[in-house]
mmJSON file of the N, C-alpha and C atoms, coordinates in Angstrom:
{"data_MODEL":{"atom_site":{
"group_PDB":["ATOM","ATOM","ATOM","ATOM","ATOM","ATOM","ATOM","ATOM","ATOM","ATOM","ATOM","ATOM","ATOM","ATOM","ATOM","ATOM","ATOM","ATOM","ATOM","ATOM","ATOM","ATOM","ATOM","ATOM","ATOM","ATOM","ATOM","ATOM","ATOM","ATOM","ATOM","ATOM","ATOM","ATOM","ATOM","ATOM","ATOM","ATOM","ATOM","ATOM","ATOM","ATOM","ATOM","ATOM","ATOM","ATOM","ATOM","ATOM","ATOM","ATOM","ATOM","ATOM","ATOM","ATOM","ATOM","ATOM","ATOM","ATOM","ATOM","ATOM","ATOM","ATOM","ATOM","ATOM","ATOM","ATOM","ATOM","ATOM","ATOM","ATOM","ATOM","ATOM","ATOM","ATOM","ATOM","ATOM","ATOM","ATOM","ATOM","ATOM","ATOM","ATOM","ATOM","ATOM","ATOM","ATOM","ATOM","ATOM","ATOM","ATOM","ATOM","ATOM","ATOM","ATOM","ATOM","ATOM","ATOM","ATOM","ATOM","ATOM","ATOM","ATOM","ATOM","ATOM","ATOM","ATOM","ATOM","ATOM","ATOM","ATOM","ATOM","ATOM","ATOM","ATOM","ATOM","ATOM","ATOM","ATOM","ATOM","ATOM","ATOM","ATOM","ATOM","ATOM","ATOM","ATOM","ATOM","ATOM","ATOM","ATOM","ATOM","ATOM","ATOM","ATOM","ATOM","ATOM","ATOM","ATOM","ATOM","ATOM","ATOM","ATOM","ATOM","ATOM","ATOM","ATOM","ATOM","ATOM","ATOM","ATOM","ATOM","ATOM","ATOM","ATOM","ATOM","ATOM","ATOM","ATOM","ATOM","ATOM","ATOM","ATOM","ATOM","ATOM","ATOM","ATOM","ATOM","ATOM","ATOM","ATOM","ATOM","ATOM","ATOM","ATOM","ATOM","ATOM","ATOM","ATOM","ATOM","ATOM","ATOM","ATOM","ATOM","ATOM","ATOM","ATOM","ATOM","ATOM","ATOM","ATOM","ATOM","ATOM","ATOM","ATOM","ATOM","ATOM","ATOM","ATOM","ATOM","ATOM","ATOM","ATOM","ATOM","ATOM","ATOM","ATOM","ATOM","ATOM","ATOM","ATOM","ATOM","ATOM","ATOM","ATOM","ATOM","ATOM","ATOM","ATOM","ATOM","ATOM","ATOM","ATOM","ATOM","ATOM","ATOM"],
"id":[1,2,3,4,5,6,7,8,9,10,11,12,13,14,15,16,17,18,19,20,21,22,23,24,25,26,27,28,29,30,31,32,33,34,35,36,37,38,39,40,41,42,43,44,45,46,47,48,49,50,51,52,53,54,55,56,57,58,59,60,61,62,63,64,65,66,67,68,69,70,71,72,73,74,75,76,77,78,79,80,81,82,83,84,85,86,87,88,89,90,91,92,93,94,95,96,97,98,99,100,101,102,103,104,105,106,107,108,109,110,111,112,113,114,115,116,117,118,119,120,121,122,123,124,125,126,127,128,129,130,131,132,133,134,135,136,137,138,139,140,141,142,143,144,145,146,147,148,149,150,151,152,153,154,155,156,157,158,159,160,161,162,163,164,165,166,167,168,169,170,171,172,173,174,175,176,177,178,179,180,181,182,183,184,185,186,187,188,189,190,191,192,193,194,195,196,197,198,199,200,201,202,203,204,205,206,207,208,209,210,211,212,213,214,215,216,217,218,219,220,221,222,223,224,225],
"type_symbol":["N","C","C","N","C","C","N","C","C","N","C","C","N","C","C","N","C","C","N","C","C","N","C","C","N","C","C","N","C","C","N","C","C","N","C","C","N","C","C","N","C","C","N","C","C","N","C","C","N","C","C","N","C","C","N","C","C","N","C","C","N","C","C","N","C","C","N","C","C","N","C","C","N","C","C","N","C","C","N","C","C","N","C","C","N","C","C","N","C","C","N","C","C","N","C","C","N","C","C","N","C","C","N","C","C","N","C","C","N","C","C","N","C","C","N","C","C","N","C","C","N","C","C","N","C","C","N","C","C","N","C","C","N","C","C","N","C","C","N","C","C","N","C","C","N","C","C","N","C","C","N","C","C","N","C","C","N","C","C","N","C","C","N","C","C","N","C","C","N","C","C","N","C","C","N","C","C","N","C","C","N","C","C","N","C","C","N","C","C","N","C","C","N","C","C","N","C","C","N","C","C","N","C","C","N","C","C","N","C","C","N","C","C","N","C","C","N","C","C","N","C","C","N","C","C"],
"label_atom_id":["N","CA","C","N","CA","C","N","CA","C","N","CA","C","N","CA","C","N","CA","C","N","CA","C","N","CA","C","N","CA","C","N","CA","C","N","CA","C","N","CA","C","N","CA","C","N","CA","C","N","CA","C","N","CA","C","N","CA","C","N","CA","C","N","CA","C","N","CA","C","N","CA","C","N","CA","C","N","CA","C","N","CA","C","N","CA","C","N","CA","C","N","CA","C","N","CA","C","N","CA","C","N","CA","C","N","CA","C","N","CA","C","N","CA","C","N","CA","C","N","CA","C","N","CA","C","N","CA","C","N","CA","C","N","CA","C","N","CA","C","N","CA","C","N","CA","C","N","CA","C","N","CA","C","N","CA","C","N","CA","C","N","CA","C","N","CA","C","N","CA","C","N","CA","C","N","CA","C","N","CA","C","N","CA","C","N","CA","C","N","CA","C","N","CA","C","N","CA","C","N","CA","C","N","CA","C","N","CA","C","N","CA","C","N","CA","C","N","CA","C","N","CA","C","N","CA","C","N","CA","C","N","CA","C","N","CA","C","N","CA","C","N","CA","C","N","CA","C","N","CA","C","N","CA","C","N","CA","C","N","CA","C"],
"label_alt_id":[null,null,null,null,null,null,null,null,null,null,null,null,null,null,null,null,null,null,null,null,null,null,null,null,null,null,null,null,null,null,null,null,null,null,null,null,null,null,null,null,null,null,null,null,null,null,null,null,null,null,null,null,null,null,null,null,null,null,null,null,null,null,null,null,null,null,null,null,null,null,null,null,null,null,null,null,null,null,null,null,null,null,null,null,null,null,null,null,null,null,null,null,null,null,null,null,null,null,null,null,null,null,null,null,null,null,null,null,null,null,null,null,null,null,null,null,null,null,null,null,null,null,null,null,null,null,null,null,null,null,null,null,null,null,null,null,null,null,null,null,null,null,null,null,null,null,null,null,null,null,null,null,null,null,null,null,null,null,null,null,null,null,null,null,null,null,null,null,null,null,null,null,null,null,null,null,null,null,null,null,null,null,null,null,null,null,null,null,null,null,null,null,null,null,null,null,null,null,null,null,null,null,null,null,null,null,null,null,null,null,null,null,null,null,null,null,null,null,null,null,null,null,null,null,null],
"label_comp_id":["MET","MET","MET","GLY","GLY","GLY","GLU","GLU","GLU","GLU","GLU","GLU","LYS","LYS","LYS","ILE","ILE","ILE","ARG","ARG","ARG","TYR","TYR","TYR","VAL","VAL","VAL","VAL","VAL","VAL","THR","THR","THR","LYS","LYS","LYS","GLU","GLU","GLU","ARG","ARG","ARG","PHE","PHE","PHE","SER","SER","SER","GLY","GLY","GLY","PRO","PRO","PRO","ASP","ASP","ASP","ILE","ILE","ILE","GLY","GLY","GLY","VAL","VAL","VAL","TYR","TYR","TYR","ASP","ASP","ASP","THR","THR","THR","TYR","TYR","TYR","GLY","GLY","GLY","ILE","ILE","ILE","THR","THR","THR","CYS","CYS","CYS","GLN","GLN","GLN","ALA","ALA","ALA","ALA","ALA","ALA","GLY","GLY","GLY","GLN","GLN","GLN","MET","MET","MET","ILE","ILE","ILE","ARG","ARG","ARG","ILE","ILE","ILE","ARG","ARG","ARG","ASP","ASP","ASP","ILE","ILE","ILE","SER","SER","SER","THR","THR","THR","ASP","ASP","ASP","ALA","ALA","ALA","LYS","LYS","LYS","LYS","LYS","LYS","VAL","VAL","VAL","THR","THR","THR","ARG","ARG","ARG","MET","MET","MET","GLU","GLU","GLU","LYS","LYS","LYS","LYS","LYS","LYS","PHE","PHE","PHE","ASN","ASN","ASN","ARG","ARG","ARG","PHE","PHE","PHE","GLY","GLY","GLY","LEU","LEU","LEU","ALA","ALA","ALA","PRO","PRO","PRO","ILE","ILE","ILE","HIS","HIS","HIS","PHE","PHE","PHE","TYR","TYR","TYR","ASP","ASP","ASP","VAL","VAL","VAL","VAL","VAL","VAL","GLU","GLU","GLU","ASP","ASP","ASP","MET","MET","MET","LEU","LEU","LEU","ALA","ALA","ALA"],
"label_asym_id":["A","A","A","A","A","A","A","A","A","A","A","A","A","A","A","A","A","A","A","A","A","A","A","A","A","A","A","A","A","A","A","A","A","A","A","A","A","A","A","A","A","A","A","A","A","A","A","A","A","A","A","A","A","A","A","A","A","A","A","A","A","A","A","A","A","A","A","A","A","A","A","A","A","A","A","A","A","A","A","A","A","A","A","A","A","A","A","A","A","A","A","A","A","A","A","A","A","A","A","A","A","A","A","A","A","A","A","A","A","A","A","A","A","A","A","A","A","A","A","A","A","A","A","A","A","A","A","A","A","A","A","A","A","A","A","A","A","A","A","A","A","A","A","A","A","A","A","A","A","A","A","A","A","A","A","A","A","A","A","A","A","A","A","A","A","A","A","A","A","A","A","A","A","A","A","A","A","A","A","A","A","A","A","A","A","A","A","A","A","A","A","A","A","A","A","A","A","A","A","A","A","A","A","A","A","A","A","A","A","A","A","A","A","A","A","A","A","A","A","A","A","A","A","A","A"],
"label_entity_id":["1","1","1","1","1","1","1","1","1","1","1","1","1","1","1","1","1","1","1","1","1","1","1","1","1","1","1","1","1","1","1","1","1","1","1","1","1","1","1","1","1","1","1","1","1","1","1","1","1","1","1","1","1","1","1","1","1","1","1","1","1","1","1","1","1","1","1","1","1","1","1","1","1","1","1","1","1","1","1","1","1","1","1","1","1","1","1","1","1","1","1","1","1","1","1","1","1","1","1","1","1","1","1","1","1","1","1","1","1","1","1","1","1","1","1","1","1","1","1","1","1","1","1","1","1","1","1","1","1","1","1","1","1","1","1","1","1","1","1","1","1","1","1","1","1","1","1","1","1","1","1","1","1","1","1","1","1","1","1","1","1","1","1","1","1","1","1","1","1","1","1","1","1","1","1","1","1","1","1","1","1","1","1","1","1","1","1","1","1","1","1","1","1","1","1","1","1","1","1","1","1","1","1","1","1","1","1","1","1","1","1","1","1","1","1","1","1","1","1","1","1","1","1","1","1"],
"label_seq_id":[1,1,1,2,2,2,3,3,3,4,4,4,5,5,5,6,6,6,7,7,7,8,8,8,9,9,9,10,10,10,11,11,11,12,12,12,13,13,13,14,14,14,15,15,15,16,16,16,17,17,17,18,18,18,19,19,19,20,20,20,21,21,21,22,22,22,23,23,23,24,24,24,25,25,25,26,26,26,27,27,27,28,28,28,29,29,29,30,30,30,31,31,31,32,32,32,33,33,33,34,34,34,35,35,35,36,36,36,37,37,37,38,38,38,39,39,39,40,40,40,41,41,41,42,42,42,43,43,43,44,44,44,45,45,45,46,46,46,47,47,47,48,48,48,49,49,49,50,50,50,51,51,51,52,52,52,53,53,53,54,54,54,55,55,55,56,56,56,57,57,57,58,58,58,59,59,59,60,60,60,61,61,61,62,62,62,63,63,63,64,64,64,65,65,65,66,66,66,67,67,67,68,68,68,69,69,69,70,70,70,71,71,71,72,72,72,73,73,73,74,74,74,75,75,75],
"pdbx_PDB_ins_code":[null,null,null,null,null,null,null,null,null,null,null,null,null,null,null,null,null,null,null,null,null,null,null,null,null,null,null,null,null,null,null,null,null,null,null,null,null,null,null,null,null,null,null,null,null,null,null,null,null,null,null,null,null,null,null,null,null,null,null,null,null,null,null,null,null,null,null,null,null,null,null,null,null,null,null,null,null,null,null,null,null,null,null,null,null,null,null,null,null,null,null,null,null,null,null,null,null,null,null,null,null,null,null,null,null,null,null,null,null,null,null,null,null,null,null,null,null,null,null,null,null,null,null,null,null,null,null,null,null,null,null,null,null,null,null,null,null,null,null,null,null,null,null,null,null,null,null,null,null,null,null,null,null,null,null,null,null,null,null,null,null,null,null,null,null,null,null,null,null,null,null,null,null,null,null,null,null,null,null,null,null,null,null,null,null,null,null,null,null,null,null,null,null,null,null,null,null,null,null,null,null,null,null,null,null,null,null,null,null,null,null,null,null,null,null,null,null,null,null,null,null,null,null,null,null],
"Cartn_x":[21.742,20.466,20.478,19.736,19.581,18.952,19.171,18.552,17.167,16.123,14.823,14.177,13.53,13.168,11.708,12.172,10.871,10.435,9.31,8.751,7.585,7.547,6.528,5.809,4.461,3.737,2.582,2.418,1.169,-0.082,-1.081,-2.467,-3.307,-4.476,-5.455,-6.94,-7.762,-8.769,-9.867,-11.155,-12.262,-13.099,-13.204,-13.89,-14.995,-16.141,-17.04,-17.434,-17.709,-18.085,-19.154,-20.064,-21.29,-21.153,-20.146,-19.908,-19.268,-18.292,-17.507,-17.785,-18.621,-18.796,-17.928,-17.578,-16.737,-15.485,-14.482,-13.064,-12.131,-10.956,-9.931,-8.768,-8.241,-7.217,-6.144,-4.858,-3.849,-3.21,-2.737,-2.216,-1.001,-0.362,0.862,0.647,1.223,1.253,2.632,3.084,4.218,4.156,5.107,5.175,6.776,6.507,7.6,7.544,8.572,8.515,7.129,6.57,5.253,3.968,4.234,3.045,3.076,1.872,1.409,0.904,1.487,1.087,0.365,-0.673,-1.285,-1.748,-1.259,-2.01,-2.883,-4.162,-5.03,-5.395,-5.883,-6.311,-5.334,-3.979,-2.87,-2.98,-3.447,-3.623,-4.497,-5.195,-5.611,-4.535,-3.47,-2.38,-1.455,-1.632,-0.961,0.725,1.017,2.392,3.155,2.441,2.936,3.138,2.077,2.401,3.421,3.569,4.473,5.675,6.188,7.11,7.687,6.755,6.796,7.424,6.659,6.883,8.32,8.621,10.063,11.129,10.784,11.889,11.836,10.85,10.775,11.407,11.478,11.956,13.414,13.785,15.196,16.155,15.413,16.182,16.021,15.077,14.69,14.423,13.243,12.305,11.886,12.619,11.785,10.563,9.735,8.285,7.905,8.542,8.433,8.218,8.951,8.84,7.872,7.323,6.201,5.162,4.402,3.393,3.788,5.029,5.562,6.13,6.765,7.403,6.251,5.3,3.957,3.536,3.332,2.781,3.575,4.804,5.946,6.067,5.854,5.844,4.809,3.426,2.238,2.234,2.994,3.044,3.657],
"Cartn_y":[19.062,19.453,20.834,21.371,22.55,23.633,24.704,25.804,25.921,26.235,26.305,27.651,27.334,28.267,29.026,30.411,31.089,31.83,32.46,33.306,33.904,35.332,36.092,36.472,36.566,36.913,37.676,39.027,39.924,39.282,39.497,38.879,40.052,39.937,41.216,40.368,41.073,40.667,41.703,41.255,42.52,42.08,43.115,43.067,44.215,43.908,45.277,45.255,46.567,46.915,47.877,47.73,48.205,49.852,50.413,52.076,52.354,51.649,51.967,51.249,50.448,49.715,48.685,48.647,47.443,47.982,47.386,47.982,46.921,47.176,46.422,46.24,45.237,45.223,44.605,44.582,43.66,43.05,41.628,40.95,40.389,39.592,39.031,37.401,36.617,35.249,34.636,34.082,33.443,31.951,31.403,30.194,29.612,28.586,28.047,26.47,25.843,24.36,23.503,24.122,23.415,23.849,25.041,25.734,26.902,27.576,29.021,29.508,30.696,31.793,33.117,33.229,34.564,35.514,36.712,37.739,38.812,38.764,39.206,40.671,41.494,43.322,44.009,43.721,44.589,46.253,46.365,47.994,48.001,49.019,49.39,49.744,50.157,50.71,49.617,49.493,48.268,48.393,49.733,50.0,49.791,50.262,49.853,48.519,47.453,46.088,45.285,46.105,45.756,45.551,47.12,47.258,46.17,45.955,45.039,43.701,43.153,41.966,41.932,42.974,42.894,42.765,43.716,43.846,42.148,41.824,40.529,39.41,39.276,38.517,38.729,39.891,40.52,40.143,40.227,39.827,38.506,37.538,36.19,36.216,37.212,37.298,35.692,35.201,34.109,34.201,33.004,33.307,33.219,32.973,33.009,34.404,35.347,36.97,37.618,37.145,37.819,38.456,37.881,38.992,40.247,39.743,40.972,42.024,41.731,42.547,43.417,42.698,43.46,44.419,44.012,44.867,46.123,45.973,46.974,48.068,47.47,48.12,49.173,48.655,49.506,50.349,50.149,51.453,52.505],
"Cartn_z":[17.068,16.648,16.323,15.409,14.891,15.832,15.774,16.409,16.177,17.212,17.134,16.247,15.143,14.213,14.931,15.219,15.759,14.807,14.511,13.511,13.914,13.893,14.15,12.731,12.795,11.74,12.382,11.381,11.667,11.061,12.026,11.587,11.555,10.771,10.683,10.658,11.563,12.053,11.758,11.411,11.567,12.934,13.698,14.752,14.763,15.524,15.54,17.175,17.427,18.94,18.527,19.854,19.717,19.862,20.271,20.008,19.055,18.308,17.396,16.067,16.233,14.604,14.307,12.986,12.473,12.266,12.836,12.526,12.147,11.439,11.391,12.508,12.792,13.81,13.769,14.129,13.964,15.226,15.048,16.038,15.561,16.529,16.068,16.619,15.771,15.977,16.154,16.97,17.024,16.794,15.904,15.432,15.992,16.915,17.395,17.898,17.608,17.983,17.67,16.74,16.051,16.933,17.772,18.455,18.03,18.437,18.016,19.252,19.357,20.61,19.901,20.05,19.424,20.3,20.008,20.594,19.59,19.829,19.293,19.624,18.228,18.66,19.604,18.999,19.66,19.315,18.082,17.633,16.381,16.017,14.83,13.536,14.382,13.407,12.992,11.49,11.031,11.036,10.953,10.647,12.13,13.186,14.504,15.048,14.564,14.776,13.878,12.466,11.609,12.167,12.711,13.126,14.449,15.364,16.31,15.631,15.002,14.135,13.701,12.899,12.286,13.522,14.562,15.743,16.234,16.401,17.049,16.413,15.021,14.183,13.825,14.141,13.777,15.167,16.162,17.527,18.158,17.469,17.918,19.107,19.52,20.725,21.197,22.494,22.602,23.062,22.827,23.12,24.454,25.521,26.811,27.206,26.306,26.724,25.547,24.844,23.696,24.592,25.305,25.931,26.848,27.623,28.149,27.566,26.332,25.458,24.514,24.238,23.568,24.556,25.684,26.846,26.921,27.341,27.355,26.107,25.034,23.677,23.545,24.085,24.275,25.317,26.315,27.294,27.104],
"occupancy":[1.0,1.0,1.0,1.0,1.0,1.0,1.0,1.0,1.0,1.0,1.0,1.0,1.0,1.0,1.0,1.0,1.0,1.0,1.0,1.0,1.0,1.0,1.0,1.0,1.0,1.0,1.0,1.0,1.0,1.0,1.0,1.0,1.0,1.0,1.0,1.0,1.0,1.0,1.0,1.0,1.0,1.0,1.0,1.0,1.0,1.0,1.0,1.0,1.0,1.0,1.0,1.0,1.0,1.0,1.0,1.0,1.0,1.0,1.0,1.0,1.0,1.0,1.0,1.0,1.0,1.0,1.0,1.0,1.0,1.0,1.0,1.0,1.0,1.0,1.0,1.0,1.0,1.0,1.0,1.0,1.0,1.0,1.0,1.0,1.0,1.0,1.0,1.0,1.0,1.0,1.0,1.0,1.0,1.0,1.0,1.0,1.0,1.0,1.0,1.0,1.0,1.0,1.0,1.0,1.0,1.0,1.0,1.0,1.0,1.0,1.0,1.0,1.0,1.0,1.0,1.0,1.0,1.0,1.0,1.0,1.0,1.0,1.0,1.0,1.0,1.0,1.0,1.0,1.0,1.0,1.0,1.0,1.0,1.0,1.0,1.0,1.0,1.0,1.0,1.0,1.0,1.0,1.0,1.0,1.0,1.0,1.0,1.0,1.0,1.0,1.0,1.0,1.0,1.0,1.0,1.0,1.0,1.0,1.0,1.0,1.0,1.0,1.0,1.0,1.0,1.0,1.0,1.0,1.0,1.0,1.0,1.0,1.0,1.0,1.0,1.0,1.0,1.0,1.0,1.0,1.0,1.0,1.0,1.0,1.0,1.0,1.0,1.0,1.0,1.0,1.0,1.0,1.0,1.0,1.0,1.0,1.0,1.0,1.0,1.0,1.0,1.0,1.0,1.0,1.0,1.0,1.0,1.0,1.0,1.0,1.0,1.0,1.0,1.0,1.0,1.0,1.0,1.0,1.0,1.0,1.0,1.0,1.0,1.0,1.0],
"B_iso_or_equiv":[0.0,0.0,0.0,0.0,0.0,0.0,0.0,0.0,0.0,0.0,0.0,0.0,0.0,0.0,0.0,0.0,0.0,0.0,0.0,0.0,0.0,0.0,0.0,0.0,0.0,0.0,0.0,0.0,0.0,0.0,0.0,0.0,0.0,0.0,0.0,0.0,0.0,0.0,0.0,0.0,0.0,0.0,0.0,0.0,0.0,0.0,0.0,0.0,0.0,0.0,0.0,0.0,0.0,0.0,0.0,0.0,0.0,0.0,0.0,0.0,0.0,0.0,0.0,0.0,0.0,0.0,0.0,0.0,0.0,0.0,0.0,0.0,0.0,0.0,0.0,0.0,0.0,0.0,0.0,0.0,0.0,0.0,0.0,0.0,0.0,0.0,0.0,0.0,0.0,0.0,0.0,0.0,0.0,0.0,0.0,0.0,0.0,0.0,0.0,0.0,0.0,0.0,0.0,0.0,0.0,0.0,0.0,0.0,0.0,0.0,0.0,0.0,0.0,0.0,0.0,0.0,0.0,0.0,0.0,0.0,0.0,0.0,0.0,0.0,0.0,0.0,0.0,0.0,0.0,0.0,0.0,0.0,0.0,0.0,0.0,0.0,0.0,0.0,0.0,0.0,0.0,0.0,0.0,0.0,0.0,0.0,0.0,0.0,0.0,0.0,0.0,0.0,0.0,0.0,0.0,0.0,0.0,0.0,0.0,0.0,0.0,0.0,0.0,0.0,0.0,0.0,0.0,0.0,0.0,0.0,0.0,0.0,0.0,0.0,0.0,0.0,0.0,0.0,0.0,0.0,0.0,0.0,0.0,0.0,0.0,0.0,0.0,0.0,0.0,0.0,0.0,0.0,0.0,0.0,0.0,0.0,0.0,0.0,0.0,0.0,0.0,0.0,0.0,0.0,0.0,0.0,0.0,0.0,0.0,0.0,0.0,0.0,0.0,0.0,0.0,0.0,0.0,0.0,0.0,0.0,0.0,0.0,0.0,0.0,0.0],
"pdbx_formal_charge":[null,null,null,null,null,null,null,null,null,null,null,null,null,null,null,null,null,null,null,null,null,null,null,null,null,null,null,null,null,null,null,null,null,null,null,null,null,null,null,null,null,null,null,null,null,null,null,null,null,null,null,null,null,null,null,null,null,null,null,null,null,null,null,null,null,null,null,null,null,null,null,null,null,null,null,null,null,null,null,null,null,null,null,null,null,null,null,null,null,null,null,null,null,null,null,null,null,null,null,null,null,null,null,null,null,null,null,null,null,null,null,null,null,null,null,null,null,null,null,null,null,null,null,null,null,null,null,null,null,null,null,null,null,null,null,null,null,null,null,null,null,null,null,null,null,null,null,null,null,null,null,null,null,null,null,null,null,null,null,null,null,null,null,null,null,null,null,null,null,null,null,null,null,null,null,null,null,null,null,null,null,null,null,null,null,null,null,null,null,null,null,null,null,null,null,null,null,null,null,null,null,null,null,null,null,null,null,null,null,null,null,null,null,null,null,null,null,null,null,null,null,null,null,null,null],
"auth_seq_id":[1,1,1,2,2,2,3,3,3,4,4,4,5,5,5,6,6,6,7,7,7,8,8,8,9,9,9,10,10,10,11,11,11,12,12,12,13,13,13,14,14,14,15,15,15,16,16,16,17,17,17,18,18,18,19,19,19,20,20,20,21,21,21,22,22,22,23,23,23,24,24,24,25,25,25,26,26,26,27,27,27,28,28,28,29,29,29,30,30,30,31,31,31,32,32,32,33,33,33,34,34,34,35,35,35,36,36,36,37,37,37,38,38,38,39,39,39,40,40,40,41,41,41,42,42,42,43,43,43,44,44,44,45,45,45,46,46,46,47,47,47,48,48,48,49,49,49,50,50,50,51,51,51,52,52,52,53,53,53,54,54,54,55,55,55,56,56,56,57,57,57,58,58,58,59,59,59,60,60,60,61,61,61,62,62,62,63,63,63,64,64,64,65,65,65,66,66,66,67,67,67,68,68,68,69,69,69,70,70,70,71,71,71,72,72,72,73,73,73,74,74,74,75,75,75],
"auth_comp_id":["MET","MET","MET","GLY","GLY","GLY","GLU","GLU","GLU","GLU","GLU","GLU","LYS","LYS","LYS","ILE","ILE","ILE","ARG","ARG","ARG","TYR","TYR","TYR","VAL","VAL","VAL","VAL","VAL","VAL","THR","THR","THR","LYS","LYS","LYS","GLU","GLU","GLU","ARG","ARG","ARG","PHE","PHE","PHE","SER","SER","SER","GLY","GLY","GLY","PRO","PRO","PRO","ASP","ASP","ASP","ILE","ILE","ILE","GLY","GLY","GLY","VAL","VAL","VAL","TYR","TYR","TYR","ASP","ASP","ASP","THR","THR","THR","TYR","TYR","TYR","GLY","GLY","GLY","ILE","ILE","ILE","THR","THR","THR","CYS","CYS","CYS","GLN","GLN","GLN","ALA","ALA","ALA","ALA","ALA","ALA","GLY","GLY","GLY","GLN","GLN","GLN","MET","MET","MET","ILE","ILE","ILE","ARG","ARG","ARG","ILE","ILE","ILE","ARG","ARG","ARG","ASP","ASP","ASP","ILE","ILE","ILE","SER","SER","SER","THR","THR","THR","ASP","ASP","ASP","ALA","ALA","ALA","LYS","LYS","LYS","LYS","LYS","LYS","VAL","VAL","VAL","THR","THR","THR","ARG","ARG","ARG","MET","MET","MET","GLU","GLU","GLU","LYS","LYS","LYS","LYS","LYS","LYS","PHE","PHE","PHE","ASN","ASN","ASN","ARG","ARG","ARG","PHE","PHE","PHE","GLY","GLY","GLY","LEU","LEU","LEU","ALA","ALA","ALA","PRO","PRO","PRO","ILE","ILE","ILE","HIS","HIS","HIS","PHE","PHE","PHE","TYR","TYR","TYR","ASP","ASP","ASP","VAL","VAL","VAL","VAL","VAL","VAL","GLU","GLU","GLU","ASP","ASP","ASP","MET","MET","MET","LEU","LEU","LEU","ALA","ALA","ALA"],
"auth_asym_id":["A","A","A","A","A","A","A","A","A","A","A","A","A","A","A","A","A","A","A","A","A","A","A","A","A","A","A","A","A","A","A","A","A","A","A","A","A","A","A","A","A","A","A","A","A","A","A","A","A","A","A","A","A","A","A","A","A","A","A","A","A","A","A","A","A","A","A","A","A","A","A","A","A","A","A","A","A","A","A","A","A","A","A","A","A","A","A","A","A","A","A","A","A","A","A","A","A","A","A","A","A","A","A","A","A","A","A","A","A","A","A","A","A","A","A","A","A","A","A","A","A","A","A","A","A","A","A","A","A","A","A","A","A","A","A","A","A","A","A","A","A","A","A","A","A","A","A","A","A","A","A","A","A","A","A","A","A","A","A","A","A","A","A","A","A","A","A","A","A","A","A","A","A","A","A","A","A","A","A","A","A","A","A","A","A","A","A","A","A","A","A","A","A","A","A","A","A","A","A","A","A","A","A","A","A","A","A","A","A","A","A","A","A","A","A","A","A","A","A","A","A","A","A","A","A"],
"auth_atom_id":["N","CA","C","N","CA","C","N","CA","C","N","CA","C","N","CA","C","N","CA","C","N","CA","C","N","CA","C","N","CA","C","N","CA","C","N","CA","C","N","CA","C","N","CA","C","N","CA","C","N","CA","C","N","CA","C","N","CA","C","N","CA","C","N","CA","C","N","CA","C","N","CA","C","N","CA","C","N","CA","C","N","CA","C","N","CA","C","N","CA","C","N","CA","C","N","CA","C","N","CA","C","N","CA","C","N","CA","C","N","CA","C","N","CA","C","N","CA","C","N","CA","C","N","CA","C","N","CA","C","N","CA","C","N","CA","C","N","CA","C","N","CA","C","N","CA","C","N","CA","C","N","CA","C","N","CA","C","N","CA","C","N","CA","C","N","CA","C","N","CA","C","N","CA","C","N","CA","C","N","CA","C","N","CA","C","N","CA","C","N","CA","C","N","CA","C","N","CA","C","N","CA","C","N","CA","C","N","CA","C","N","CA","C","N","CA","C","N","CA","C","N","CA","C","N","CA","C","N","CA","C","N","CA","C","N","CA","C","N","CA","C","N","CA","C","N","CA","C","N","CA","C","N","CA","C","N","CA","C","N","CA","C"],
"pdbx_PDB_model_num":[1,1,1,1,1,1,1,1,1,1,1,1,1,1,1,1,1,1,1,1,1,1,1,1,1,1,1,1,1,1,1,1,1,1,1,1,1,1,1,1,1,1,1,1,1,1,1,1,1,1,1,1,1,1,1,1,1,1,1,1,1,1,1,1,1,1,1,1,1,1,1,1,1,1,1,1,1,1,1,1,1,1,1,1,1,1,1,1,1,1,1,1,1,1,1,1,1,1,1,1,1,1,1,1,1,1,1,1,1,1,1,1,1,1,1,1,1,1,1,1,1,1,1,1,1,1,1,1,1,1,1,1,1,1,1,1,1,1,1,1,1,1,1,1,1,1,1,1,1,1,1,1,1,1,1,1,1,1,1,1,1,1,1,1,1,1,1,1,1,1,1,1,1,1,1,1,1,1,1,1,1,1,1,1,1,1,1,1,1,1,1,1,1,1,1,1,1,1,1,1,1,1,1,1,1,1,1,1,1,1,1,1,1,1,1,1,1,1,1,1,1,1,1,1,1]
}}}
C-alpha cells in the first residue's frame, strides 16, 4: 500500500469582536486519510501562518502532533 498523503492548507475567515470590530484571520486545515482537522484563528498575520503551513507540508507533520506544534510555534 502507498504512503498516506497529508496536506496542510491555509484558511482565511472573517470574524468580528465587540472591541475590535471586523478582522480577517488565518488558520490551517490538515487533510489526511479522508479526514480534516482544522485550527481556526491562529493569527491575523497571513505570512506567519503561511510559513507554518509550508513547514508542515515540507516535513510531513503527523496530524497527531498538529495542535501541539501550532501551540509551540505561537509561544
